[in-house]
TIROGU-69611 format. One record per residue (C-alpha): residue number from 1; x, y, z. Coordinates in pm, 1 decimal. Layout:
+-----+----------+----------+----------+
! pos !        u !        v !        w !
+-----+----------+----------+----------+
! NUM !        X !        Y !        Z !
...
+-----+----------+----------+----------+
END
This chain:
+-----+----------+----------+----------+
! pos !        u !        v !        w !
+-----+----------+----------+----------+
!   1 ! -11459.2 !   4721.6 ! -14480.3 !
!   2 ! -11736.8 !   4459.6 ! -14452.3 !
!   3 ! -12050.5 !   4436.3 ! -14641.8 !
!   4 ! -12351.7 !   4247.7 ! -14519.5 !
!   5 ! -12537.9 !   4107.7 ! -14807.6 !
!   6 ! -12858.1 !   3972.7 ! -14630.5 !
!   7 ! -13033.8 !   4066.2 ! -14335.3 !
!   8 ! -13102.4 !   3805.1 ! -14069.2 !
!   9 ! -13412.6 !   3768.5 ! -13872.9 !
!  10 ! -13389.8 !   3716.1 ! -13482.8 !
!  11 ! -13545.8 !   3351.6 ! -13498.6 !
!  12 ! -13223.0 !   3263.5 ! -13724.9 !
!  13 ! -12953.3 !   3407.5 ! -13519.3 !
!  14 ! -12864.3 !   3082.5 ! -13332.9 !
!  15 ! -12862.4 !   2862.9 ! -13637.9 !
!  16 ! -12662.0 !   3135.4 ! -13835.5 !
!  17 ! -12423.4 !   3158.7 ! -13542.4 !
!  18 ! -12334.3 !   2787.1 ! -13552.9 !
!  19 ! -12299.7 !   2775.9 ! -13938.1 !
!  20 ! -12072.1 !   3094.5 ! -13947.8 !
!  21 ! -11848.3 !   3008.9 ! -13665.6 !
!  22 ! -11751.0 !   2680.3 ! -13867.0 !
!  23 ! -11743.5 !   2842.6 ! -14211.1 !
!  24 ! -11481.4 !   3122.1 ! -14213.7 !
!  25 ! -11302.4 !   3181.3 ! -14537.0 !
!  26 ! -10954.9 !   3312.9 ! -14562.7 !
!  27 ! -10921.3 !   3693.7 ! -14577.4 !
!  28 ! -10705.9 !   3837.9 ! -14879.2 !
!  29 ! -10621.2 !   4200.6 ! -14998.4 !
!  30 ! -10466.3 !   4334.2 ! -15326.3 !
!  31 ! -10159.7 !   4553.6 ! -15244.5 !
!  32 ! -10090.5 !   4598.5 ! -15611.5 !
!  33 ! -10303.0 !   4647.1 ! -15920.7 !
!  34 ! -10171.3 !   4679.1 ! -16266.9 !
!  35 ! -10422.0 !   4778.8 ! -16552.1 !
!  36 ! -10342.9 !   4794.4 ! -16930.8 !
!  37 ! -10610.2 !   4932.6 ! -17141.4 !
!  38 ! -10563.0 !   4956.9 ! -17520.2 !
!  39 ! -10802.9 !   5156.0 ! -17718.5 !
!  40 ! -10862.7 !   5096.3 ! -18082.9 !
!  41 ! -11117.4 !   5152.2 ! -18352.2 !
!  42 ! -11315.4 !   4875.3 ! -18524.4 !
!  43 ! -11526.2 !   4943.5 ! -18809.3 !
!  44 ! -11551.4 !   5324.5 ! -18703.9 !
!  45 ! -11625.0 !   5244.8 ! -18354.3 !
!  46 ! -11420.4 !   5270.3 ! -18042.1 !
!  47 ! -11333.9 !   4953.3 ! -17833.3 !
!  48 ! -11089.3 !   4903.2 ! -17511.5 !
!  49 ! -10911.5 !   4599.2 ! -17454.0 !
!  50 ! -10844.3 !   4551.6 ! -17079.7 !
!  51 ! -10587.1 !   4342.4 ! -16888.1 !
!  52 ! -10622.1 !   4381.1 ! -16500.3 !
!  53 ! -10364.9 !   4220.2 ! -16307.3 !
!  54 ! -10398.8 !   4182.4 ! -15908.3 !
!  55 ! -10117.1 !   4090.0 ! -15688.5 !
!  56 ! -10311.7 !   3903.9 ! -15416.8 !
!  57 ! -10184.1 !   3847.5 ! -15046.6 !
!  58 ! -10365.2 !   3611.1 ! -14792.3 !
!  59 ! -10377.8 !   3814.5 ! -14488.6 !
!  60 ! -10537.6 !   3533.3 ! -14274.2 !
!  61 ! -10527.1 !   3187.1 ! -14418.8 !
!  62 ! -10663.4 !   2842.9 ! -14294.8 !
!  63 ! -10600.5 !   2808.6 ! -13914.7 !
!  64 ! -10546.2 !   3178.6 ! -13871.5 !
!  65 ! -10757.6 !   3388.4 ! -13618.9 !
!  66 ! -10821.0 !   3738.2 ! -13612.8 !
!  67 ! -11057.3 !   4004.1 ! -13429.1 !
!  68 ! -11360.0 !   4164.5 ! -13627.7 !
!  69 ! -11659.2 !   4350.1 ! -13582.3 !
!  70 ! -11932.1 !   4131.0 ! -13431.5 !
!  71 ! -12236.3 !   4229.2 ! -13665.4 !
!  72 ! -12034.2 !   4123.3 ! -13968.8 !
!  73 ! -12059.6 !   3766.2 ! -13891.7 !
!  74 ! -12386.5 !   3714.5 ! -13715.3 !
!  75 ! -12240.1 !   3658.1 ! -13382.8 !
!  76 ! -12501.4 !   3840.1 ! -13193.7 !
!  77 ! -12516.7 !   3590.1 ! -12887.8 !
!  78 ! -12191.0 !   3755.5 ! -12773.0 !
!  79 ! -12263.9 !   4104.5 ! -12651.0 !
!  80 ! -11914.1 !   4244.3 ! -12730.6 !
!  81 ! -11857.1 !   4459.1 ! -13026.1 !
!  82 ! -11559.5 !   4252.2 ! -13149.7 !
!  83 ! -11516.2 !   3885.9 ! -13168.4 !
!  84 ! -11225.9 !   3656.0 ! -13226.4 !
!  85 ! -11267.7 !   3419.2 ! -13535.9 !
!  86 ! -11058.0 !   3149.5 ! -13700.8 !
!  87 ! -11027.9 !   3055.1 ! -14075.3 !
!  88 ! -11162.6 !   2724.6 ! -14130.9 !
!  89 ! -11208.9 !   2710.8 ! -14493.7 !
!  90 ! -10934.8 !   2694.9 ! -14764.0 !
!  91 ! -11166.9 !   2819.4 ! -15050.3 !
!  92 ! -11276.8 !   3173.8 ! -15171.2 !
!  93 ! -11554.6 !   3288.0 ! -15407.3 !
!  94 ! -11485.1 !   3588.3 ! -15593.9 !
!  95 ! -11738.9 !   3873.6 ! -15675.7 !
!  96 ! -11604.1 !   4080.5 ! -15958.4 !
!  97 ! -11754.2 !   4369.1 ! -16136.1 !
!  98 ! -11747.8 !   4377.1 ! -16513.7 !
!  99 ! -11840.1 !   4649.1 ! -16759.7 !
! 100 ! -12165.0 !   4634.9 ! -16950.1 !
! 101 ! -12136.4 !   4469.5 ! -17292.8 !
! 102 ! -11794.3 !   4325.1 ! -17201.0 !
! 103 ! -11684.2 !   4047.1 ! -17412.1 !
! 104 ! -11397.3 !   3790.2 ! -17465.5 !
! 105 ! -11384.3 !   3762.8 ! -17091.5 !
! 106 ! -11114.0 !   3536.7 ! -16917.4 !
! 107 ! -10970.7 !   3495.7 ! -16588.2 !
! 108 ! -10643.4 !   3348.0 ! -16499.7 !
! 109 ! -10506.2 !   3252.5 ! -16150.0 !
! 110 ! -10127.4 !   3236.2 ! -16147.5 !
! 111 ! -10130.7 !   3210.6 ! -16501.2 !
! 112 ! -10399.8 !   2937.3 ! -16535.7 !
! 113 ! -10710.2 !   2954.7 ! -16669.1 !
! 114 ! -11009.9 !   2952.7 ! -16454.8 !
! 115 ! -11360.1 !   2894.8 ! -16519.2 !
! 116 ! -11607.9 !   3182.9 ! -16430.9 !
! 117 ! -11999.2 !   3249.9 ! -16441.5 !
! 118 ! -12212.7 !   3543.1 ! -16388.3 !
! 119 ! -12426.0 !   3613.4 ! -16088.5 !
! 120 ! -12726.1 !   3810.2 ! -16044.8 !
! 121 ! -12571.1 !   4081.0 ! -15820.2 !
! 122 ! -12483.9 !   4437.3 ! -15928.9 !
! 123 ! -12227.2 !   4669.3 ! -15855.7 !
! 124 ! -12281.5 !   5040.2 ! -15849.4 !
! 125 ! -12029.9 !   5256.7 ! -15993.6 !
! 126 ! -12020.2 !   5587.3 ! -16213.0 !
! 127 ! -12391.5 !   5621.6 ! -16195.9 !
! 128 ! -12437.2 !   5262.9 ! -16345.1 !
! 129 ! -12530.2 !   4926.7 ! -16201.3 !
! 130 ! -12292.8 !   4673.7 ! -16374.3 !
! 131 ! -12286.3 !   4321.7 ! -16354.1 !
! 132 ! -12048.6 !   4066.6 ! -16178.8 !
! 133 ! -11866.6 !   3749.3 ! -16244.6 !
! 134 ! -11758.0 !   3479.1 ! -16001.1 !
! 135 ! -11487.2 !   3213.8 ! -15978.0 !
! 136 ! -11365.1 !   3024.1 ! -15690.9 !
! 137 ! -11006.5 !   2936.7 ! -15555.4 !
! 138 ! -10941.5 !   2633.9 ! -15359.3 !
! 139 ! -10635.1 !   2577.8 ! -15150.3 !
! 140 ! -10575.8 !   2946.6 ! -15125.2 !
! 141 ! -10210.1 !   3036.5 ! -15156.3 !
! 142 ! -10036.8 !   3275.5 ! -14939.5 !
! 143 !  -9933.2 !   3496.0 ! -15240.2 !
! 144 ! -10106.2 !   3478.0 ! -15600.9 !
! 145 ! -10211.8 !   3656.7 ! -15896.2 !
! 146 ! -10541.0 !   3706.2 ! -16062.7 !
! 147 ! -10568.0 !   3842.8 ! -16424.0 !
! 148 ! -10880.2 !   3956.0 ! -16570.3 !
! 149 ! -10913.3 !   4026.0 ! -16937.0 !
! 150 ! -11211.3 !   4180.3 ! -17131.1 !
! 151 ! -11295.4 !   4390.9 ! -17423.2 !
! 152 ! -11549.1 !   4666.8 ! -17411.7 !
! 153 ! -11716.0 !   4900.5 ! -17656.4 !
! 154 ! -11677.1 !   5255.2 ! -17560.7 !
! 155 ! -11988.3 !   5467.6 ! -17567.6 !
! 156 ! -12044.6 !   5836.4 ! -17564.2 !
! 157 ! -12053.9 !   6022.7 ! -17215.0 !
! 158 ! -12374.3 !   6109.5 ! -17076.2 !
! 159 ! -12495.2 !   6488.1 ! -17069.9 !
! 160 ! -12358.3 !   6515.4 ! -16693.0 !
! 161 ! -11998.4 !   6458.6 ! -16801.6 !
! 162 ! -11995.6 !   6542.1 ! -17154.0 !
! 163 ! -11788.7 !   6862.6 ! -17077.3 !
! 164 ! -11516.8 !   6606.1 ! -16990.3 !
! 165 ! -11510.9 !   6441.6 ! -17333.3 !
! 166 ! -11710.0 !   6279.0 ! -17607.0 !
! 167 ! -11629.4 !   5931.0 ! -17516.8 !
! 168 ! -11565.2 !   5754.2 ! -17177.1 !
! 169 ! -11490.6 !   5401.0 ! -17056.5 !
! 170 ! -11467.8 !   5281.7 ! -16681.9 !
! 171 ! -11210.3 !   5047.9 ! -16528.4 !
! 172 ! -11389.7 !   4867.7 ! -16209.1 !
! 173 ! -11120.6 !   4754.0 ! -15981.8 !
! 174 ! -11323.7 !   4672.2 ! -15672.3 !
! 175 ! -11348.0 !   4334.3 ! -15644.7 !
! 176 ! -11458.8 !   4129.6 ! -15337.4 !
! 177 ! -11421.5 !   3789.1 ! -15182.9 !
! 178 ! -11638.9 !   3582.8 ! -14957.0 !
! 179 ! -11786.6 !   3244.3 ! -14933.8 !
! 180 ! -12114.4 !   3082.7 ! -15070.8 !
! 181 ! -12310.1 !   3146.9 ! -14749.2 !
! 182 ! -12545.4 !   3412.7 ! -14810.8 !
! 183 ! -12536.0 !   3542.5 ! -14456.8 !
! 184 ! -12162.0 !   3565.5 ! -14451.5 !
! 185 ! -12024.3 !   3916.7 ! -14564.4 !
! 186 ! -11818.3 !   3997.8 ! -14854.8 !
! 187 ! -11499.8 !   4184.9 ! -14797.8 !
! 188 ! -11313.9 !   4409.6 ! -15026.9 !
! 189 ! -10973.5 !   4306.0 ! -15189.8 !
! 190 ! -10866.6 !   4666.3 ! -15107.5 !
! 191 ! -10913.4 !   4654.2 ! -14737.7 !
! 192 ! -10570.6 !   4741.2 ! -14610.9 !
! 193 ! -10459.2 !   5081.8 ! -14778.2 !
! 194 ! -10255.2 !   5197.9 ! -14921.4 !
! 195 ! -10292.9 !   5018.4 ! -15237.6 !
! 196 ! -10062.8 !   5095.4 ! -15555.8 !
! 197 ! -10268.1 !   5143.7 ! -15880.1 !
! 198 ! -10083.7 !   5142.5 ! -16201.3 !
! 199 ! -10286.9 !   5224.8 ! -16505.8 !
! 200 ! -10171.6 !   5245.6 ! -16857.8 !
! 201 ! -10368.9 !   5348.4 ! -17170.2 !
! 202 ! -10216.2 !   5285.8 ! -17498.5 !
! 203 ! -10391.7 !   5472.9 ! -17783.3 !
! 204 ! -10319.2 !   5704.4 ! -18077.0 !
! 205 ! -10606.0 !   5925.4 ! -17977.9 !
! 206 ! -10464.7 !   6253.3 ! -17800.4 !
! 207 ! -10548.6 !   6400.2 ! -17482.4 !
! 208 ! -10722.9 !   6100.5 ! -17277.4 !
! 209 ! -10771.1 !   6230.9 ! -16920.0 !
! 210 ! -10788.4 !   5960.9 ! -16635.9 !
! 211 ! -10977.1 !   6007.1 ! -16317.3 !
! 212 ! -11009.5 !   5790.1 ! -16018.2 !
! 213 ! -11354.4 !   5728.5 ! -15860.7 !
! 214 ! -11389.8 !   5676.2 ! -15477.6 !
! 215 ! -11680.8 !   5521.8 ! -15283.8 !
! 216 ! -11859.2 !   5862.2 ! -15300.0 !
! 217 ! -11859.1 !   5879.4 ! -15673.1 !
! 218 ! -11609.6 !   6166.8 ! -15660.3 !
! 219 ! -11392.5 !   6190.9 ! -15973.6 !
! 220 ! -11041.5 !   6300.9 ! -15909.3 !
! 221 ! -10794.5 !   6371.3 ! -16198.9 !
! 222 ! -10502.8 !   6186.0 ! -16208.8 !
! 223 ! -10153.6 !   6313.6 ! -16305.8 !
! 224 ! -10027.3 !   6121.6 ! -16596.6 !
! 225 !  -9723.6 !   6120.5 ! -16845.0 !
! 226 !  -9741.7 !   6041.8 ! -17207.3 !
! 227 !  -9474.9 !   5857.9 ! -17437.1 !
! 228 !  -9515.8 !   5710.7 ! -17774.2 !
! 229 !  -9906.0 !   5713.4 ! -17752.4 !
! 230 !  -9906.6 !   5558.4 ! -17400.1 !
! 231 ! -10029.3 !   5729.3 ! -17121.5 !
! 232 !  -9920.3 !   5617.4 ! -16786.2 !
! 233 ! -10084.7 !   5698.6 ! -16430.7 !
! 234 !  -9961.2 !   5579.2 ! -16084.8 !
! 235 ! -10147.3 !   5663.5 ! -15765.0 !
! 236 ! -10190.0 !   5528.3 ! -15415.3 !
! 237 ! -10508.4 !   5514.8 ! -15217.9 !
! 238 ! -10513.6 !   5659.6 ! -14865.3 !
! 239 ! -10673.1 !   5518.2 ! -14546.5 !
! 240 ! -11012.5 !   5661.6 ! -14473.3 !
! 241 ! -11360.5 !   5596.0 ! -14614.9 !
! 242 ! -11384.4 !   5875.4 ! -14838.9 !
! 243 ! -11071.9 !   5779.5 ! -15021.2 !
! 244 ! -11121.5 !   5409.8 ! -15104.0 !
! 245 ! -11076.0 !   5381.9 ! -15496.0 !
! 246 ! -11351.3 !   5196.3 ! -15672.7 !
! 247 ! -11208.5 !   5232.9 ! -16017.3 !
! 248 ! -11107.8 !   5469.7 ! -16290.9 !
! 249 ! -11277.5 !   5633.7 ! -16572.8 !
! 250 ! -11101.9 !   5758.3 ! -16891.6 !
! 251 ! -11266.2 !   6054.5 ! -17111.3 !
! 252 ! -11151.5 !   6177.9 ! -17467.3 !
! 253 ! -11263.5 !   6349.5 ! -17756.7 !
! 254 ! -11323.1 !   6198.7 ! -18100.5 !
! 255 ! -11057.7 !   6234.2 ! -18348.1 !
! 256 ! -11185.9 !   6452.1 ! -18642.5 !
! 257 ! -11141.0 !   6226.0 ! -18926.2 !
! 258 ! -11316.3 !   6452.2 ! -19169.2 !
! 259 ! -11035.2 !   6717.8 ! -19136.3 !
! 260 ! -10794.0 !   6460.5 ! -19219.3 !
! 261 ! -10969.3 !   6315.8 ! -19538.8 !
! 262 ! -11063.2 !   6646.2 ! -19665.8 !
! 263 ! -10697.7 !   6787.9 ! -19744.3 !
! 264 ! -10627.1 !   6450.9 ! -19924.3 !
! 265 ! -10922.8 !   6503.7 ! -20169.7 !
! 266 ! -10828.3 !   6871.5 ! -20226.9 !
! 267 ! -10453.0 !   6785.7 ! -20308.1 !
! 268 ! -10549.7 !   6509.5 ! -20560.3 !
! 269 ! -10826.6 !   6746.3 ! -20725.3 !
! 270 ! -10526.3 !   7036.0 ! -20739.6 !
! 271 ! -10302.5 !   6771.1 ! -20891.3 !
! 272 ! -10549.6 !   6664.9 ! -21161.0 !
! 273 ! -10584.2 !   7036.9 ! -21272.9 !
! 274 ! -10212.6 !   7086.5 ! -21285.5 !
! 275 ! -10157.9 !   6773.1 ! -21487.7 !
! 276 ! -10444.7 !   6868.3 ! -21737.8 !
! 277 ! -10323.2 !   7241.6 ! -21757.9 !
! 278 !  -9965.2 !   7105.5 ! -21840.8 !
! 279 ! -10108.1 !   6878.7 ! -22100.4 !
! 280 ! -10323.7 !   7135.8 ! -22274.1 !
! 281 ! -10019.2 !   7388.0 ! -22282.5 !
! 282 !  -9789.4 !   7123.5 ! -22441.9 !
! 283 ! -10053.4 !   7064.3 ! -22683.2 !
! 284 ! -10109.2 !   7409.9 ! -22781.4 !
! 285 !  -9720.7 !   7477.1 ! -22817.4 !
! 286 !  -9706.9 !   7174.4 ! -23050.9 !
! 287 !  -9993.2 !   7283.3 ! -23264.6 !
! 288 !  -9799.8 !   7614.0 ! -23316.1 !
! 289 !  -9484.5 !   7465.7 ! -23391.8 !
! 290 !  -9658.3 !   7241.9 ! -23668.0 !
! 291 !  -9842.8 !   7546.3 ! -23816.7 !
! 292 !  -9506.0 !   7728.5 ! -23855.2 !
+-----+----------+----------+----------+
END
């Protein structure tokens, strides 16, 4: 799937054509995605720490040629609906959606820390426009891994979704690659279904339900297994426009802390009463013994 991020005027067609035909970046995909999310409580508030790992594969690298739709590259001089392009660049620019209020963000390429920055673009998912971060990869390998870490405060669900749980957090997974040319389309990492998604959520909070989100905004509940406080979900996206997975969302209810603290207070109070009663009974018995 290609996404055009700039509309070109007719007067610029020939100029753009010259630039684009000499500036074609590699095309990559992510056949496997592993996500580990840990839900914790900090000062009474919920937080999720996320590590998302993408196993990337370069489908078309430097020097490779492939056929693509004509409109996606601005090659409008050629009237045919498809054109053959050749990869002439060895650099990729990533556009990666990141949740609102995310902190401690880091990006690693093949285990090495990579500098990132935030652009002005937005990504729409689950009724929100969330920000994006960028980084570049030069000398693009045929196979490589991308790992993104961030920490996100968990907020309450909106009224439209509160029937699914008190709290929710999103896992946007729909990164894109392209190049720095504004007229060049950004193509999705997940452009060659099926893609295998493995999501693990570690938490002591029971009854966390995980849903996938497709490009129509539809929630699809995922089958999950639970073991030792870890919820595991595995699913595979299918081909077709309506089944492209953009991310996941997890819902859960707040644990009832008041119910856990109240019994403790009751037990302590009853224990004190018993101790005082025993002490008084012993004192009364001793007084009677001395009197006799």
